[in-house]
N, C-alpha and C positions, 0 to 999 in steps of 0.2 A: 505494497497500500506504501502509492506516494501522498508523506506530509505535506502542510504547506509551508513552511520553513525551510527550506533546503538547508545542510550543514556547510558551515563555512569551512571547513577544515579538511586539504585531501593527504594527511598524511598516512593511510592508507595504500595511497599509491606508489610502484614501484619510481625511482628517482628518472630513468626514461620516460615515463610517462609524467611525471610532472613537469618535464622541462616543456614536455610537448604542449601538453594543454595549460602552462604558465607564459613562462618568455623565453621556451624553449627556441623559439620561428626566428630570432634573429632581429626583433621588433622589441624595442629596449623600452618604448614606451608604453604599450599596449597590457592589460590587465589581465591577473590572472582569472582563471574561473569563479575560485574562493571571493576574490574583491568584484568582481562582478556582480553574484551575487551578493554580498554580505551591504557594496555600496548601494547608495540613493542612487536608482534611473535618472538619465535626465530629462528634464521636464517631459520633451514632446515625444519618449517613447510610452508604446503603450504595455509594451509584457517587462513585468517584473519580477515575475515570478511563475512555479512551475506550473501553476492555474491560470495565468492571464495567455502563459506561452501554449499552454494546451486548447483552451478555447480559441484562440486565434489560430492556429493552422486547422482547425477541425470549422471552423468558422469559412477561412477559405476554400476549403473541399482539397486543403493539403499532407491528410491524413487520414486514414478511415477506419484505423484500431480506435476500437470501446476503451480499451487499458489504459491506462494514464503513465504512459511511458512511450517511447520513438523508437524504432525501431532501425535498423541503419541502409534500410531500402527507404523506408520513409523520412530518413533524413539528409539520404542522393536527391531525394523528389524536392526536396525542398531547397536545397544548396542550388540544384542546379534552375529552382525556380526564381531562386534571388539573382544568377549569376544572370537574366536576361532582362530582369527587373533598371526603374530607370534608378541612379543614386537620388534616395528619399525615405521616409518615414517605413512605409512597406516593408522596403529593402530589409534595413534596419531589426523593423519587428520578426523577419523573418531570420536571422541570422542569428538571433537573441535567442529567439524559438528553438534552436536546435541546440543550441547551446546549453541552455536550460534543462531542457528535456531528455538529452544524450548525457549529461554529465548527474542526475539525479536515477537514469536510470543504472547507471554502472556502481552509481551511490548505493543502491539501495541492494544491486547486484552482492557487493562488497559486504554489507550490511549481512546481509540472510547467508555469506557461504563463509565467513571468516576473511581474515583480513592477512592470512600467508601468500607465500609468495607464489603459490599456484594461480590467487586470486590475480594476483599482478599481473602472472603474468598472461593468465587469457581475457585482461584487461588491454594490455600489451597488441596483445595480437585484435584483439577488437578496434583499438585503434590506427594500427596498421592496415585494416582490410578499409579501415572507413578513409584510409589517406590515398592507399591505393585506386579504389576508387571514385573519391571525388579528381586525381590524378586524370585518370583515364577519360572521367568526362568530361571535363576542361579541355581535354585534350581535341575530343571529338569535337566541342563546341569551339576553338580555335580552326578547325580542318573543315565545318561541315559547309559552309557557305561558299568555300572555293571548290568543291569539290565537285563536278557535272554530274550528272546522274549517267550512270554507265547503259542503261538499259534500252530497251524499244519497246515502243514510243517513247518519247524526251515526257519525265515528269518529274514531282519534286519528291517520288518515292525512293529511298534508299533503300539496300538490303538492314534490315532491324539487324541488331547489335546487343548482348547483354547489357548491355546500359546504352546504349544511342540515343541519344536525343530527343528523336520524335516519340520513339518506345517509351520513355519513362514520362514524355507529354501528355501524351493522349491517356497515360493512367488517371491522372489529376488534369484535366482541362479548366482552365480559369474561368470563372462564372460569365464573365463578358462573350465566353467565343462557344462555352459548350450548347446551348442552344441552336445556335448558326450550323452545328459543324452536325448533331444528331440529324438537326433536319437536311444537311449537304447527304449523309449520311443512308439515310432516310429514301431521298431521292433515288440514292445507284442502288438499290434494292426492292425499287418498285422493276414492274414492267406494267405498260398501260397499254390496252387492246382496244380499238375505236370499232363502232359500226358491230358492235355484240350484242345476238337477240338474247333479249330481256328476260322471255316467253317461254313457256317449251311447247305452246301451240298460241294463238289468236287470243281465240278466249281464255287461255287462264290468267293465273295470276301473276305478276313476275317475281322474276326467280332472289330469292333472299340471298344476303351475302355468304350465311352459311353454304345454302344451295350452290354458291360460282364457287365457293373453294373446292366440293367435289367434283363439280364438272371439271375446272382445272389437275384436278389430281388423279381422276379418270383418264384424263387425257392423257396423261403423263405416261399414268402405268401402260395403256396402251399402245405409246410407242414401239415398244420390245427393245429390237435393236440398235437403235438408235440413244438409247439413255446409256449405250456402253462408257463412253466418254462423262457423263454425266458427273460434279460434285457431288461427293459423296453427304447423303443428308437432308439432298434436295426435295425442300418441300414449300407448299403452299400456307405462310402464315394466316394471312386474310385476304379480305376482297374490298372494294370501297366507290360504290358508284357515283359517278361522274357525267357532267352534263354533257349532250348531248351522244345518248349512248355509249359513253366510254364508259371503262373497268379498269382500274387500277389493282393489281395483286400486289402484295407484302411477300418478299420472299425471306427467307431467311439468315442470306448474305448476299453480297453483292456481286462474287464470284457466281453464286447463282443463277441472279439476275442476266447478269453478261453471258451465260455459256444459252440461254434460253435463247436471247436477244441473236444466236446468231441465225444468217437468213435459212439455213437446209434446216436447222432443229425446228425453229419455231415455222417453217411450211410444213415441218410433220406433225406439229405441237397441233395450230389451228385446222389440219386435217381430221385430227382425232376430236378436236376442242367441238367446234359447229361443221362441218363439214366445208372447212375455206369460209364462210363469214366474212370473218371477222377480221381485221388488219392490226398489224404491230402497231401504235405509234411510237416512233423514234423521238427519243429524250435529246433535244440538244442545248446546249451553251451557246448563246449568241456572245459574239463579240465586235466590235467595228475596228476595220482595220483604214487609218488615216492616211491622205493624198497616194492612192493606188494608181498608177498609171492607166489613163482607159483604153489602153490596149489591148487588159487584162477583159476576159469574159469570167467571171462569177457562176455563171450559168453552165460553162464551158467544163465536163468532169475532164479534159485534160487539158487544161489552164489549169485546175483541182490539182492534179496528181504529180505536175511538173512544180507547183506553188510547197505540195508539202516534201517533193525530194531537196526541194533549196534550202528548205527550211528545217530540214531536221526532223520531220512528223513521219511516218507510218502512213500508207497509200487508207484511205476514207474517213481518216481522222478532219477530213476538213469535208463534209457531207455536201453540200449545196452554199449557194450566195446571191448576194442579188446587192446592186447600188442603189443607194438613197435617197438618190434623184435624179428622177427618170431620164434616160438620154435623150431625150427629145427635146428636153429644157436647158440642154449645157447648151456653153456659149461656141459659137465655130474657133476660137482658140484657145481652149479649156483642155488640159493637156493630166490633168489625176484630178481625182473622186474619191470622195467616201465611200466602202461598202460593209455590208451585214454579213457577215459568217458563219456557219452554224455549225459547233464542231463538236466531232462525239462525245467526248468525255473533257470531263474538269481538269483533267490532267493535260493532255493536247491545250485546252485555250489557256490555260494557266503558262505554259509553254512561249505558246504565242502571244499572251499578254507583257510576259517577261523577258523575251526576245527578240520578238518582233516577226517578222515573216518578209521572206523575199522574193517579191512579186515582180515579174518582168524584170530582172537583175535592179531590183532598188529595196531594200531595206526599208521597211514600212512600221508605222507603230501601232501599237494595237493595243485598245484599252475595251475592259465588258462592259456587255449594252445592260445599264439600268434600267430596271421596271420602273415605268411611266404609270400615271393614272390615266384611265380610257376615256377618250374623245369621240362621242359619234361624229360621226365625218358625213354627219344629214344636217343635223340642229345644232351640231360643233360645241353641246353641251356636255358638263362631265359630270352632274347630278340630273338625273339619276343612273347609278352607270348601265352602258346600256351600247348594242349595236347599233348600226346603221340599220342592219337586216329586219331588229326591234322596234325600230323608232315609230312614232306616231306621231311625229310632229307634222303639219297640214304642208308646207312646204320645204324646200333644202334648200340650207342656208351660206353662202357662203363664208366658208375658214378666210380670209383675207378680207373682205371689205364689208360686209355682216348682210350683205344686199340679198333679194331673193332670184337665187341662180345658182348654178354648179360652180365650184370651186375653181375648178378646171377650166371652165369657161371666161375668169373674171380678168378682166383687163389693167386695174389700178396698178403699177408701178408703186406711185408715190409714195413716202412711209406715213408721210402723215394723213394720206387718204384711208390710212387701213383704218379697221375698225374690229375690237373683239367684241364678240358675242357677251363671254362671261365677265368680265371686268365693265365690260359697256365703255371703257374709253377710245379715245384715238389715239394712233401713232404705233401701234401694234396689231397686228394680226389676232384671229382665236388660234391660232396654232404655232405662235410666238414661244420660246420655252422661257422668255422673260419676261413673260404676264404672271401678276402677283397671286392668281386666283391660282394659276399652275403648280408654280412655287409653293403656293399652302399645301396642295390636294398633294404633291410630291413629297413635302416634308411630313404629314401625315403619313403618306403611303409609304415612306420610309423607317416608321416609329411602327408602322407591321412587318413589315419585311427588312428587317436588320442585316438580309444580304446585301443591300443599296451600298451599303455601309464600307465594304469591302473593296482592295481595288484586283480581288483575285476571286474566283470563285474557292470557297472555304473545302478544305480537305482535312483528315486527321496531323499533315504535314503542319507546324508553327509558323514555316513562310508563309503561307496562304492566309494568314490572319492578321496581315499588313490593312490601317485601313486606309481610305481615302482622307486625303487635305489633315494626317498625321503626320511626324516629323518624316517617320521612315519613308515617306513616301514624297517624300519630295524631292522628285527630280532627281535620279539616276539617270548615267549618261547612254546618249544615245549606242545602240538599238534598242539599247534593257531600257529608256526610259521609261517612269509613271507619270503618263499626264495628268494633271488637277482634272477635278469634274470638271466636262466642256461647258463651252455656257450654254449647249441644248440641256444640260443636261443638270439644275442646279442644286447645290451643296450638299449634305449628309445634314441633319440635325450641328445647332453650334453647338452645342455639347462636346461635338467631336472634330470643330475647326479645328486647323493650325493657325496658330497667332502666325499675324503677319512681320517680316522682318522690320525690328525696330531700328532706323539708323542711326537716334540718337543714341546709342550705345557701342556703336562700332566707331571705330578710333580710322576718319578715312585718309587715306595715306595716296594722291595722285602719283603716279607714273608716267614716266615712256611708251607710247604706244606700242605695241609688239607689231614685230616685222609683218607684212602682210601672209598670209597662209591662203592655200588654196582650197581648200574644205574646211567650213568653219565647224566641225565636228572635231576637228585634229587641234582645237582649241586645249590648253589647260583646263583639266577639268577641277575649277574649284566655280565655286558662291559667293557673293556678293557680303553672306554672314557668314562666310566660314574666313575671309577673303580682306584685307584692310585695303586692298583695290576696288577704285571703282572702272567695272568693264563696261565700254564699250566699242561697240560694232555701227561702222558706219561704213556709206557702199551708195554710189549713183546706180537705178535698176535703170536709165532710161524710159521710164516709163512702162516699162516690162510686168504685168500681170501674172506672167508665168515665172520671170527671175526673181520678182517680191515675193510669191508663197514660197517657191523653193528654197530662197534665204530663208524666209520666216518658218519654215517646215523645217531647215537643220539647226537653226540660231536655235539653241535649246534654254530655256532661262537659268538651267544652274549654270550654267557656263556665262551668258553676260547679261547686264543689267540695264543697257539699253541698247536700244538702234536706231542710230538716226539714217534716214533715207535722203538723197535727191532725187528728184527728177520720180518720183514716185507712182505707183500707176494710181488713176480717180477714173470714176465709173459715171452715169454719166449723170447719175444725182450729186457727184462733187466729193463723194467719201472712195476715202480707199479702201485695202485690206490689212487685217489684222488676225488675229488668233486672241481664245479666252485667258491665252496666257499673259499680256502685252497690254496697258492701255493705251489707247490712244489717245495723241496729241498733235491736233490740228493750229493750222498758223488762223487769226481771229477773224470768225464771217467768212469761212473757206465754201460755205457753202449760198453764196448769193453770185450768181449769174452774172453780175458788173462788176464784179473783178478779176483780175488774168486765175486762169485755174494755179492752185500750189506748185509750190517746187522743195516743200521741205515737209518733210512728217517725222516726227518721234513714237516710238514705243517704247512704255517704261516697262519693266519688269512686275507685274501682279504681287507679287510675294514681298516688296518693297510697302509699308505701308506709307498708305494716303496722306497722313499723317505728318509724313517727315520729306515732301514734295511738293508744289503748287507750278504748276501752268504760269508759264507770263505771257501777258500779250503785248507781242511786236508788231508794230504797224507794218505788216507788209508779208503778201504772202510766199515769200522766198524767206521765211525764217522762223522754226519754231522753237521755243525755248522752255527750259522752266529753272526753279529754284528746288536744291537739293541742301537741308538744314539738317546738320548731326547736335550734340551736347557743344562739340567746339568750337567747327564751322559751319561756311557758307558757301554752297559752289552753284554759280550761275552758269546755265550747259546753253552754249545757241550752234544750232545745227542750221547751217548756209548754206544756200546755192546760189551764188553770184553769176551774174551775166557774164560773158564778153565781151560785148559792147559796150558797157557803162560799169559806173561803182556806186548806181544809184544805194544798193542793199549794204553795201558794204559804209555807206556815210549813215542809213535807221543804224545798223549793227552801232558804229561808233557813237551816238547821239545815245541811242538806248543803252550800253554799257556804262558809258559816264554818269547818264543820272540816276541809276540803279545804284553803283557804286556810290556816289555822294548821299544817298540817304541810306547807306548803313549802317546800324549803330554800333556796328568792330569792323570796320575796313581792312585792319590788320590781319582778322583770322576769316579773310572774305575771299574765295577765287574765282579768277572766271579761266571759262573753258570755251574754244573757238574753234569749231571742228567744219567739215564737210566740204562742198565742192566749189571753189573758190574762183575756176579757170584763168589762172595766171602759172609762166613760168617763169622758174627762177633758178640758177645753177645751185639755191641753199637748200632744194625740196627735190629737183627733178636727174634723173641719172644723166650720168655725161653722153649716154648715147642721141638722147634730147636736144644735143647740144644746136639743131637747129633749128630750136623753138625760140632759141634765146636771140631774139632781133628786139633792136632797141627799143622796138613800142612797146613790146611783151615784156623787156627788163624796167621802161621804166612802170607799167602798170602793176609790176609784182612789187617795184621798191616801194608805192604809194600803199600798200596793204602791210608792209613791214617796216 
């Protein structure tokens, strides 16, 4: 029986055990276990006795034993989980709990068996075992993230070992993941049939769930030799009736479900089930492939097999696909588009999300397709939830302008003429995912479907538990990058949101620009949050939409803080192009048709807090500017396009800079960055091979700039 007040002496232990439990580890200022138990705990600690340690570990589900003690296996489990936590009170409580319970367990064993040398040897052997297990687990943790899967098809699952991280983690799942993991595993065990006859004959009563299970079991038994390679113990545990004449069977294991879904096996099973009237409904996992070359055919089996082979997937891991935007609505110059792909398993989907897909020679990013609230395509309303086929509305409503006509026939192009049926406001359409009603519906749906919060499709592998908008999902390098939730899909509930980078806490050091490189993805892999540098990519894209989209797709926010474009692409509405990862900064009044088309455009990393920077209104369509503030410095950044035949832009730039510096409260801590396309030639910055450009006129123009 464990007492409430642990003893404070370890005199019964052998010398070597005392050293390891006390200060024999080389940490001179570490307390001994006796001191830890006898001294008052830190005010922030919640574990300060055997009782509180036991209560804490049972509460979080890390031990399952009913006795008041701790086994070596449970100690290893707890230490492994503590190693994966962020430093803080939770980690401290976990380690303190192990110390209290393991030490108390050994003290009770010593008290019950005597304090002779044999007991000391047994304790020393136990400590050796624990140390060996901890070292083995730590080594596994260090190697696991960098060890690629060796089996095909690629997956996150590795062969389990006696003390593998995945095996230990699956025994005691954290509370916030356990429900999602259980639903995912239950889905893997399901076999869904459609067009199932639910009556024995037309006038008979519908079959019950029990009778449906009996029917499936009899069909399996009647398959004869076709079941020779069936998994041992295959059984139908239950059935559930779904809408539309579907039946979901729950198998005893995922292996049995996968075996039954094989085409030849399913064909034999359905022949004995109902004479082949039913069909298997294939369970798929939907992902979005971004910026796919339009030469790819997502509905072409040959193209899908080629993409699988080039991406390291197995045949038929990609079951089918389709373009999100209809092909007949593309512009004549469009070269890339987004596609929805149907993956066969969560492992193949997770591999695509993690590593990207190689399609038509290009590595494209992949993200999970999140579940969204259902909107009727006839009346455009969310409530009550229904499909267009079941809609009772008298007229068909346009999803773009809310007029009484089909959405496909709408001629409205201007944003301000669009109208939303659900929120009743103009400026956006009913299908726009920036609609506040949609955002509210999506947040409520995500509360009921927590799978929307995960970057991957969760499995028993802890690496698939990465949350969207959490620090762990912030911008890994291409092609294995983890995109932030797209603008078309609102973010998960605010409790899971990642806090923006706070410029006020980061010392800013301006450095000389890096040498130009051919591929932006080759840029050093650091982020603004982790670096003292402000990283800016500037380029003239010569008004090319293809060049601009390709550049933005390759410049990931983990590498750059600002993109400065000169002569960017502008459409007929005088809007340029960006992405949900960047915040656009235009020249003032850029949509005014009376003004010249802007030739300057800035994109600011969306991860940088908007409280740390602000746009500046400079009276020129060829200048965009922002002010960035830190706790110590202020930085004025000007992006300029300067015409070849005059210096008007330079005069405006000089005047605006002078005025803003004059009003700065601390000019000595204010820095100015001019960058862009100045259209001037000088030996100061031009290569020697361009000496033919160093004419008297050009040198005079560059001298004025200098």
